C-alpha positions as CSV (number, residue, x, y, z in Angstrom):
1,M,5.0,7.4,-20.1
2,R,7.8,5.1,-19.0
3,H,6.1,4.1,-15.7
4,L,2.7,3.5,-17.2
5,R,4.2,0.8,-19.4
6,R,4.3,-1.4,-16.2
7,L,0.5,-1.6,-16.5
8,L,0.6,-3.5,-19.9
9,P,1.0,-7.0,-18.3
10,Y,-2.1,-6.2,-16.1
11,L,-4.1,-5.2,-19.2
12,S,-3.0,-8.3,-21.1
13,R,-4.7,-10.5,-18.5
14,H,-8.0,-8.8,-19.5
15,R,-7.5,-9.1,-23.3
16,A,-10.9,-10.6,-24.1
17,P,-13.1,-8.0,-22.2
18,L,-10.8,-5.3,-23.5
19,L,-11.5,-6.4,-27.1
20,R,-15.3,-6.5,-26.3
21,G,-15.1,-3.0,-24.8
22,T,-13.2,-1.7,-27.8
23,A,-15.8,-3.2,-30.2
24,C,-18.6,-1.4,-28.3
25,L,-16.6,1.8,-28.4
26,L,-16.2,1.6,-32.2
27,L,-19.9,0.8,-32.7
28,T,-20.8,3.7,-30.4
29,T,-18.6,6.1,-32.4
30,A,-19.9,4.8,-35.8
31,L,-23.5,5.4,-34.7
32,S,-22.8,8.9,-33.3
33,V,-20.9,9.8,-36.5
34,A,-23.8,8.5,-38.6
35,S,-26.4,10.9,-37.1
36,P,-25.2,14.1,-38.8
37,W,-25.0,12.2,-42.1
38,V,-28.7,11.4,-41.7
39,L,-29.3,15.0,-40.8
40,R,-27.6,16.1,-44.0
41,H,-30.0,14.0,-46.2
42,A,-33.0,15.1,-44.1
43,V,-32.2,18.8,-44.6
44,D,-31.6,18.4,-48.4
45,D,-34.7,16.3,-48.8
46,L,-37.0,18.5,-46.7
47,V,-35.8,21.6,-48.7
48,V,-37.4,20.0,-51.8
49,A,-40.7,19.1,-50.1
50,V,-41.9,18.5,-46.5
51,T,-44.2,15.5,-46.0
52,R,-45.3,13.6,-43.0
53,A,-43.7,10.4,-44.3
54,K,-40.4,12.1,-44.7
55,L,-40.6,13.6,-41.2
56,A,-41.5,10.3,-39.7
57,L,-38.7,8.5,-41.6
58,Y,-35.9,10.9,-40.6
59,A,-37.2,11.2,-37.0
60,S,-37.3,7.4,-36.7
61,L,-33.8,7.0,-38.1
62,T,-32.4,9.7,-35.7
63,V,-34.1,8.3,-32.6
64,G,-33.2,4.7,-33.6
65,L,-29.5,5.7,-34.0
66,V,-29.4,7.5,-30.7
67,A,-31.1,4.6,-28.9
68,V,-28.8,1.9,-30.2
69,E,-25.8,4.2,-29.6
70,G,-27.0,4.5,-26.0
71,V,-27.0,0.7,-25.5
72,F,-23.5,0.3,-26.9
73,R,-22.2,3.3,-24.9
74,Y,-23.6,1.7,-21.7
75,W,-21.7,-1.6,-22.4
76,M,-18.6,0.4,-23.5
77,R,-18.5,2.2,-20.1
78,T,-19.4,-0.9,-18.1
79,I,-16.7,-3.1,-19.6
80,L,-13.9,-0.6,-19.9
81,I,-14.4,1.1,-16.5
82,G,-14.9,-2.4,-15.0
83,I,-11.5,-3.5,-16.4
84,S,-9.9,-0.5,-14.7
85,R,-11.4,-1.5,-11.3
86,E,-10.1,-5.1,-11.8
87,V,-6.6,-3.9,-12.6
88,E,-6.7,-1.5,-9.7
89,Y,-7.6,-4.4,-7.4
90,E,-4.7,-6.5,-8.8
91,L,-2.2,-3.7,-8.6
92,R,-3.3,-2.8,-5.0
93,S,-3.0,-6.4,-4.0
94,D,0.5,-6.6,-5.6
95,V,1.6,-3.4,-3.8
96,F,0.4,-4.7,-0.5
97,A,2.0,-8.1,-1.0
98,H,5.3,-6.4,-1.9
99,L,5.1,-4.2,1.2
100,T,4.7,-7.3,3.4
101,R,7.9,-8.8,1.9
102,L,10.1,-5.7,2.5
103,D,12.4,-5.9,5.5
104,A,12.3,-3.8,8.7
105,R,15.0,-1.4,7.4
106,Y,12.7,-0.2,4.6
107,Y,10.1,0.9,7.2
108,H,12.8,2.7,9.2
109,R,13.4,4.8,6.1
110,H,9.8,5.5,5.0
111,R,6.9,6.9,6.9
112,V,3.7,5.0,7.2
113,G,1.6,8.0,6.0
114,D,3.7,8.3,2.8
115,L,3.2,4.6,2.0
116,M,-0.5,4.8,2.7
117,S,-0.8,7.8,0.3
118,R,0.9,5.8,-2.4
119,A,-1.3,2.7,-1.8
120,M,-4.5,4.8,-1.9
121,S,-4.4,8.2,-3.6
122,D,-1.7,7.3,-6.2
123,L,-3.5,4.1,-7.1
124,G,-6.7,6.0,-7.6
125,A,-4.9,8.3,-10.1
126,V,-3.5,5.2,-11.9
127,R,-7.0,3.8,-12.1
128,M,-8.2,6.9,-13.9
129,V,-5.6,6.2,-16.6
130,L,-6.8,2.7,-17.0
131,G,-10.5,3.6,-17.1
132,P,-11.5,7.0,-18.4
133,G,-8.0,7.7,-19.7
134,I,-7.9,4.8,-22.1
135,M,-11.7,5.0,-22.9
136,Y,-11.7,8.7,-23.8
137,T,-8.4,8.4,-25.7
138,A,-9.8,5.7,-27.9
139,S,-13.1,7.5,-28.3
140,T,-11.4,10.7,-29.2
141,V,-9.2,9.0,-31.9
142,A,-12.1,7.1,-33.3
143,T,-14.4,10.1,-33.4
144,F,-11.7,12.3,-34.9
145,V,-10.9,9.8,-37.7
146,G,-14.6,9.2,-38.5
147,T,-15.6,12.9,-38.6
148,I,-12.5,14.0,-40.5
149,A,-13.2,11.4,-43.2
150,L,-16.8,12.5,-43.7
151,M,-16.0,16.2,-43.5
152,A,-13.4,15.6,-46.2
153,R,-16.1,14.2,-48.4
154,I,-18.2,17.3,-48.0
155,S,-15.5,20.0,-48.5
156,P,-11.7,19.3,-48.3
157,R,-10.9,23.1,-48.5
158,L,-13.3,23.9,-45.6
159,L,-11.8,21.0,-43.7
160,L,-8.2,22.2,-44.0
161,L,-9.2,25.7,-42.8
162,S,-11.1,24.3,-39.8
163,L,-8.2,22.0,-38.9
164,L,-5.7,24.9,-38.5
165,P,-7.0,25.8,-34.9
166,L,-6.8,22.0,-34.1
167,L,-3.1,22.0,-34.8
168,L,-2.6,24.8,-32.4
169,V,-4.7,22.8,-29.8
170,S,-2.1,20.0,-30.0
171,V,0.7,22.5,-29.4
172,L,-1.1,24.0,-26.4
173,V,-1.7,20.5,-24.9
174,R,1.9,19.5,-25.3
175,H,3.0,22.8,-23.7
176,F,0.8,22.3,-20.6
177,G,1.1,18.6,-20.2
178,R,4.7,18.5,-18.8
179,R,3.9,21.3,-16.4
180,I,0.8,19.6,-15.2
181,H,2.8,16.4,-14.5
182,D,5.4,18.3,-12.4
183,R,2.8,20.2,-10.4
184,F,0.7,17.1,-9.8
185,E,3.9,15.2,-8.6
186,A,4.5,18.1,-6.1
187,V,0.8,17.8,-4.9
188,Q,1.1,14.1,-4.3
189,A,4.4,14.5,-2.4
190,Q,2.8,17.1,-0.1
191,L,-0.2,14.8,0.3
192,S,2.2,12.1,1.6
193,T,3.7,14.5,4.1
194,L,0.2,15.5,5.2
195,S,-0.9,11.9,5.6
196,A,2.2,11.0,7.6
197,L,1.6,14.0,9.9
198,V,-2.0,13.0,10.5
199,Q,-1.1,9.3,11.1
200,E,1.7,10.2,13.6
201,N,-0.6,12.6,15.5
202,L,-3.4,10.0,15.7
203,S,-1.1,7.3,16.8
204,G,0.7,9.5,19.3
205,A,-2.4,11.4,20.6
206,R,-1.8,10.5,24.2
207,V,1.8,11.8,24.0
208,V,0.7,15.0,22.3
209,R,-1.8,15.6,25.1
210,A,0.5,14.6,27.9
211,Y,3.0,17.3,26.8
212,A,0.3,19.9,26.0
213,Q,1.5,20.2,22.4
214,E,-2.0,20.3,20.7
215,G,-1.4,23.9,19.6
216,A,2.0,23.2,18.2
217,E,0.7,20.2,16.3
218,L,-2.2,22.2,15.0
219,R,0.2,24.8,13.7
220,R,2.3,22.1,12.0
221,F,-0.8,20.6,10.4
222,A,-2.0,24.1,9.3
223,E,1.3,24.8,7.6
224,A,1.4,21.5,5.9
225,N,-2.3,21.8,4.9
226,D,-1.7,25.3,3.6
227,E,1.2,24.2,1.5
228,Y,-1.0,21.3,0.1
229,V,-3.7,23.9,-0.8
230,Q,-1.1,26.2,-2.5
231,R,0.3,23.4,-4.6
232,N,-3.2,22.4,-5.6
233,R,-4.0,26.0,-6.6
234,R,-0.9,26.1,-8.8
235,L,-2.1,22.9,-10.4
236,V,-5.6,24.2,-10.8
237,R,-4.4,27.4,-12.4
238,M,-2.4,25.5,-14.9
239,Y,-5.2,23.0,-15.5
240,G,-7.8,25.9,-15.7
241,A,-5.8,27.7,-18.4
242,L,-5.8,24.7,-20.6
243,Y,-9.5,24.4,-21.2
244,P,-10.2,28.1,-22.1
245,G,-7.3,27.9,-24.5
246,I,-8.8,24.9,-26.2
247,Q,-12.3,26.4,-26.4
248,L,-10.9,29.7,-27.8
249,L,-9.1,27.9,-30.6
250,M,-12.2,25.7,-31.3
251,G,-14.4,28.7,-31.3
252,T,-12.1,30.3,-33.9
253,G,-12.6,27.2,-36.1
254,T,-16.3,27.5,-35.8
255,V,-16.3,31.1,-36.9
256,V,-14.2,30.2,-40.0
257,V,-16.7,27.4,-40.9
258,L,-19.7,29.7,-40.5
259,W,-18.2,32.4,-42.6
260,L,-16.6,30.4,-45.4
261,G,-19.2,27.5,-45.4
262,G,-22.0,30.0,-45.7
263,R,-20.4,31.6,-48.7
264,Q,-20.0,28.1,-50.3
265,V,-23.7,27.4,-49.8
266,V,-24.6,30.7,-51.4
267,A,-22.2,29.9,-54.3
268,G,-23.7,26.4,-54.7
269,A,-20.4,24.6,-53.9
270,I,-22.1,22.6,-51.2
271,T,-25.7,22.0,-50.3
272,L,-27.4,23.3,-47.2
273,G,-27.6,19.8,-45.8
274,E,-23.9,19.3,-46.2
275,F,-23.2,22.7,-44.5
276,V,-25.4,21.7,-41.6
277,A,-23.7,18.2,-41.4
278,F,-20.3,19.8,-41.6
279,G,-21.2,22.2,-38.7
280,A,-22.5,19.2,-36.7
281,Y,-19.3,17.3,-37.3
282,L,-17.2,20.3,-36.3
283,A,-19.3,20.5,-33.1
284,M,-18.6,16.8,-32.5
285,L,-14.9,17.6,-32.6
286,H,-15.2,20.1,-29.8
287,W,-15.7,17.4,-27.0
288,P,-12.8,15.2,-28.3
289,M,-10.5,18.1,-28.3
290,I,-11.6,19.2,-24.8
291,A,-11.4,15.6,-23.7
292,L,-7.9,15.5,-25.1
293,G,-6.8,18.2,-22.6
294,W,-8.5,16.2,-19.8
295,V,-7.0,13.0,-20.9
296,V,-3.5,14.5,-21.1
297,N,-4.1,15.7,-17.5
298,I,-5.2,12.2,-16.5
299,F,-2.1,10.6,-18.1
300,E,0.3,13.1,-16.6
301,R,-1.2,12.5,-13.2
302,G,-1.2,8.8,-13.7
303,E,2.5,8.8,-14.8
304,A,3.5,10.8,-11.7
305,S,1.5,8.5,-9.4
306,M,2.7,5.3,-11.1
307,G,6.3,6.6,-10.7
308,R,5.7,6.8,-6.9
309,I,4.2,3.3,-6.9
310,A,7.0,2.0,-9.0
311,Q,9.5,3.2,-6.4
312,V,7.8,0.8,-3.9
313,L,7.5,-2.1,-6.4
314,E,11.1,-1.7,-7.6
315,E,12.5,-1.9,-4.0
316,P,14.0,-5.4,-3.9
317,P,13.1,-7.4,-0.7
318,A,16.4,-7.5,1.2
319,I,15.2,-10.8,2.9
320,A,13.9,-13.5,0.6
321,D,14.2,-17.2,-0.2
322,R,17.3,-17.7,-2.3
323,E,17.7,-21.3,-3.4
324,P,16.3,-22.7,-0.1
325,R,16.8,-26.3,1.0
326,A,13.9,-28.7,1.2
327,V,13.3,-28.4,4.9
328,A,9.9,-29.5,6.2
329,S,10.2,-28.8,10.0
330,L,12.8,-27.7,12.6
331,R,13.7,-29.1,16.0
332,G,15.1,-25.9,17.4
333,E,18.8,-26.3,17.9
334,V,20.5,-22.9,17.5
335,E,24.1,-22.1,16.8
336,L,25.9,-18.8,16.3
337,R,29.3,-19.0,14.7
338,S,31.6,-15.9,15.0
339,L,28.6,-13.7,14.3
340,T,29.4,-10.1,13.5
341,F,26.6,-7.8,12.3
342,A,26.2,-4.2,11.5
343,Y,23.2,-2.1,10.4
344,E,25.5,0.3,8.7
345,P,29.0,-0.4,7.3
346,G,31.8,0.1,9.8
347,R,29.5,0.2,12.9
348,P,29.1,-3.4,14.1
349,V,26.3,-4.0,16.7
350,L,27.4,-7.6,17.4
351,Q,31.1,-8.7,17.2
352,D,32.3,-12.3,17.1
353,V,29.4,-13.8,19.0
354,S,29.6,-17.6,19.2
355,L,27.0,-19.7,21.0
356,R,25.3,-23.1,20.8
357,V,21.9,-23.8,22.3
358,P,20.6,-27.4,22.1
359,A,17.0,-28.0,21.2
360,G,14.7,-27.6,24.3
361,H,17.2,-25.5,26.3
362,T,16.6,-22.0,27.6
363,V,19.2,-19.3,27.1
364,A,18.9,-15.9,28.7
365,I,20.6,-12.7,27.3
366,V,21.3,-9.8,29.6
367,G,23.3,-6.6,29.1
368,A,23.1,-2.8,29.2
369,T,20.8,-0.9,26.8
370,G,22.4,-0.9,23.4
371,S,24.5,-3.9,23.9
372,G,22.9,-5.8,21.0
373,K,20.4,-8.1,22.8
374,S,17.4,-7.3,20.6
375,T,19.5,-7.4,17.4
376,L,20.8,-10.9,18.3
377,V,17.4,-12.4,18.7
378,S,16.0,-10.6,15.6
379,L,18.5,-12.4,13.4
380,L,17.1,-15.8,14.3
381,P,13.8,-15.4,12.3
382,R,15.6,-13.2,9.7
383,L,13.9,-9.9,10.6
384,Y,17.4,-8.8,9.6
385,D,19.7,-10.9,7.4
386,P,22.8,-12.2,9.2
387,P,26.1,-12.8,7.3
388,P,26.2,-16.2,5.6
389,G,27.1,-19.2,7.8
390,T,26.8,-17.2,11.1
391,V,23.3,-18.2,12.3
392,L,22.2,-21.8,12.1
393,V,19.1,-23.8,13.1
394,D,19.5,-27.5,13.2
395,G,22.8,-27.1,11.6
396,I,21.4,-25.3,8.6
397,D,22.2,-21.7,7.7
398,V,19.0,-19.7,8.3
399,R,19.5,-18.1,4.9
400,E,19.0,-21.5,3.3
401,I,15.8,-22.4,5.3
402,P,12.5,-21.4,3.5
403,L,11.3,-18.3,5.2
404,G,7.8,-19.8,5.7
405,V,9.3,-22.8,7.6
406,L,11.7,-20.7,9.6
407,R,9.1,-18.2,10.8
408,D,6.5,-20.8,11.4
409,A,9.0,-22.4,13.9
410,V,9.6,-19.1,15.7
411,G,7.3,-17.4,18.3
412,F,8.5,-13.9,18.7
413,V,7.4,-11.4,21.4
414,P,9.2,-8.1,20.7
415,Q,9.9,-5.3,23.0
416,E,7.3,-3.0,21.4
417,T,4.0,-4.8,21.7
418,F,1.7,-4.4,18.8
419,L,-2.0,-5.4,18.9
420,F,-4.5,-5.2,16.1
421,S,-7.7,-3.2,16.5
422,E,-9.7,-6.5,16.9
423,T,-10.9,-8.6,19.8
424,I,-8.6,-10.2,22.4
425,G,-9.5,-13.6,21.0
426,E,-8.6,-12.6,17.4
427,N,-5.3,-11.1,18.6
428,V,-4.3,-14.2,20.5
429,S,-5.3,-16.6,17.6
430,F,-3.6,-14.3,15.0
431,G,-0.9,-16.8,14.2
432,I,-3.1,-19.9,13.8
433,A,-6.4,-18.4,12.4
434,E,-5.4,-19.2,8.8
435,D,-3.9,-22.6,9.5
436,G,-7.0,-24.5,8.5
437,L,-7.8,-25.6,12.0
438,P,-11.4,-26.1,13.1
439,P,-12.8,-23.0,15.0
440,D,-13.1,-25.0,18.2
441,E,-9.5,-26.1,18.0
442,V,-8.4,-22.5,17.4
443,R,-10.4,-21.3,20.4
444,R,-9.0,-24.1,22.6
445,R,-5.4,-23.3,21.7
446,A,-5.9,-19.6,22.2
447,E,-7.5,-20.0,25.6
448,A,-4.8,-22.5,26.7
449,A,-2.1,-20.0,25.6
450,A,-3.9,-17.2,27.5
451,Q,-4.0,-19.4,30.6
452,T,-0.2,-20.0,30.4
453,A,0.4,-16.2,29.9
454,Q,-1.7,-15.5,33.0
455,L,-4.1,-13.5,30.8
456,A,-7.2,-15.7,31.3
457,R,-8.1,-14.1,34.7
458,D,-8.0,-10.6,33.2
459,V,-10.2,-11.7,30.2
460,A,-12.7,-13.2,32.6
461,D,-13.2,-9.8,34.2
462,F,-13.9,-8.1,30.8
463,P,-17.6,-7.7,30.0
464,R,-17.4,-9.6,26.7
465,G,-14.5,-11.9,27.5
466,Y,-12.5,-12.9,24.5
467,E,-14.8,-10.9,22.3
468,T,-13.7,-7.6,24.0
469,L,-12.3,-5.1,21.4
470,V,-8.9,-3.9,22.4
471,G,-9.0,-0.6,20.5
472,E,-6.3,1.0,18.3
473,R,-3.0,-0.7,19.1
474,G,-4.6,-2.2,22.2
475,I,-5.1,1.2,23.8
476,T,-7.8,-0.1,26.2
477,L,-5.4,-2.6,27.8
478,S,-2.7,-1.9,30.3
479,G,1.0,-2.3,29.4
480,G,1.1,-5.6,31.2
481,Q,-2.1,-6.9,29.6
482,K,-0.8,-6.0,26.2
483,Q,2.5,-7.9,26.8
484,R,0.7,-10.9,28.1
485,T,-1.6,-10.9,25.1
486,A,1.4,-10.8,22.8
487,L,2.9,-13.7,24.8
488,A,-0.3,-15.7,24.4
489,R,-0.3,-15.0,20.7
490,A,3.2,-16.5,20.4
491,L,2.5,-19.5,22.6
492,A,-0.7,-20.3,20.6
493,T,1.4,-21.1,17.5
494,D,3.3,-23.8,19.4
495,P,6.7,-22.7,18.1
496,R,9.9,-24.8,18.3
497,I,11.8,-21.6,19.2
498,L,10.3,-19.1,21.6
499,I,11.9,-15.6,21.7
500,L,10.8,-13.3,24.6
501,D,12.5,-9.9,24.0
502,D,12.0,-8.1,27.3
503,A,8.4,-9.4,27.0
504,L,7.6,-9.0,30.7
505,S,9.0,-5.5,31.4
506,S,5.5,-4.0,32.0
507,V,4.4,-6.9,34.2
508,D,4.5,-6.6,38.0
509,T,6.9,-9.0,39.9
510,Y,4.1,-11.2,41.3
511,T,2.5,-11.7,37.9
512,E,5.9,-12.2,36.3
513,E,6.5,-15.1,38.7
514,E,3.2,-16.7,37.8
515,V,3.9,-16.3,34.1
516,L,7.4,-17.8,34.5
517,R,5.9,-20.7,36.5
518,G,3.5,-21.4,33.7
519,L,6.3,-21.2,31.1
520,R,8.4,-23.8,32.8
521,E,6.4,-26.6,31.4
522,V,6.3,-24.9,28.0
523,R,10.0,-24.3,27.9
524,R,10.9,-28.0,28.3
525,T,9.7,-28.8,24.8
526,R,11.1,-25.8,22.9
527,T,14.2,-23.7,22.6
528,T,13.7,-20.5,24.5
529,F,15.5,-17.1,24.3
530,L,14.9,-14.8,27.2
531,V,16.0,-11.1,26.9
532,S,15.5,-9.2,30.1
533,H,17.0,-6.7,32.6
534,R,15.6,-8.6,35.6
535,V,17.6,-11.3,37.3
536,S,14.4,-12.9,38.5
537,T,13.4,-13.6,34.9
538,V,16.6,-15.2,33.8
539,K,18.0,-17.0,36.9
540,D,16.5,-20.4,36.0
541,A,17.8,-20.4,32.4
542,D,20.1,-23.3,31.3
543,L,22.6,-20.7,30.1
544,I,22.9,-17.0,30.7
545,V,24.8,-14.8,28.2
546,V,26.0,-11.3,29.1
547,L,26.6,-8.9,26.2
548,Q,28.6,-5.7,26.4
549,D,29.2,-3.5,23.4
550,G,28.1,-6.3,21.2
551,R,30.5,-8.9,22.6
552,V,29.9,-11.9,24.9
553,V,31.8,-11.0,28.1
554,E,30.2,-13.7,30.4
555,Q,28.2,-16.9,30.0
556,G,27.2,-19.6,32.4
557,R,24.5,-20.5,34.9
558,H,23.1,-18.1,37.5
559,D,25.2,-19.4,40.4
560,E,28.4,-19.5,38.4
561,L,28.0,-15.9,37.2
562,V,27.2,-14.6,40.6
563,A,30.3,-16.2,42.0
564,R,32.5,-14.6,39.3
565,G,31.7,-11.1,40.5
566,G,31.3,-9.6,37.0
567,Y,28.5,-7.5,35.3
568,Y,25.9,-10.1,36.1
569,A,26.9,-10.4,39.8
570,E,26.7,-6.6,40.1
571,L,23.2,-6.6,38.4
572,H,22.1,-9.3,40.8
573,R,23.4,-7.3,43.8
574,R,21.6,-4.1,42.8
575,Q,18.3,-5.9,42.3
576,L,18.6,-7.7,45.7
577,L,19.2,-4.3,47.3
578,Q,16.3,-2.8,45.5
579,E,14.0,-5.6,46.7
580,Q,15.2,-5.1,50.3
581,I,14.5,-1.3,50.1
582,E,11.0,-2.0,48.7
583,Q,10.2,-4.5,51.5
584,T,11.3,-2.1,54.3
585,A,9.6,0.9,52.7
């Protein structure tokens, strides 16, 4: 149970309620164990003479014990199961918080469906350990100790004979426990595969339909679902064999007690009341032994699930604050010093890139697909970690700037636009909603950003304006509207550094000109990085940098680069020709 030990710190935070719950459990067990002892005296006393007073006395004692036991059982379950829910909440929060700290490369290696399965299904299995698992384990031990002690007082010889099947039960449980663990781990792994398949198909539903692959995806799902069912059946067969085995052995113990105990009563070695009480105690052991098999199953499942969760929690964040400087704010001056970066060893994406951008200037980055443009701008907010001393903001290595300060200063609009399944207003104000601003100020800044991004006119045409729901990943919006919403979201944060990574690729030329016109005033007060394939987007930049195979091959202003006749001039010539063809068509 190596992985389950990780839960001990969580349980220690709930030490007081755990002690109260344990006290209720012990009282519940003591009262339940006392009932057969009262029955013993009742039988022996009533054998002598039956009177109304005796019947009333023993009936009152039995009912009273059961009633008080019920009260403590209620509090036992409420407290202990409640603790498991609290720990589940804390653990789920920790898992989610850890996932938010992991870098982009981690999500390239792991599927979303698999992570969802770990955060939901596996956490549910762990909670079962913390609640029913711990409660029934403690109850089983307490009941076993109490009943064995009282059975020994009645007849040690009869106790030894009745315990022999119980020893075989422990062997049976040990034999099945490991196999249950392995099979449950296989079930959870297949559930992750199934969850990932469903998530991908729901997210890519339009692509599946566009290529008429519904049948193929249904077959893939059917195969994965069938494998999930088969693995569950193998687990159920193993789990199902455990209970009958326990019941068979317990039944054998009952037969031994009835035969030998009856003979002892006839011989006068024990009284009839003691024989009845002994049988009642043996019956009380049946549930703990059956519960033992169930608890073993819970713990084996929990160990397997906690192992999968531990894989996430043990993944160290590749990007984190490591002895950061005390930096309160940034102006936005950016410098790259001989930057060489590779996602994998031996395959550099950027090579010896050097660049200095004063605060408030605009630099445009152009180049062929795969030349390293997006990688370069992703290093500024440390979406990937650059080598030490190669990327600086205000003369400070970005690795030494607190992540919160660095990313608060950067407004990033990536190539792949992502919108939340909320309203347009909530998507635009996403970066400032938790800044403690008054609601009116949040709305004002969101609407001003939408105006600059040329989104306001589109919003005015929507039935509910800024309260319009955009659907899953913004599916109800056009590509251009999604990009302008993402741009407005970045502008609303009033960043010192604005990064537009091909952020207007889905916008028509006329709207692009309007957006760029609106951005001119914004760009004067912040450092701006424009990544684009369109010359019209970058021609007014203070500096244009041309990347080729990860290296800077040209840099200068628009007129200078056109005059040189290099890559940029050829790109400019082609786009002018394309515009002429479109105008004459």
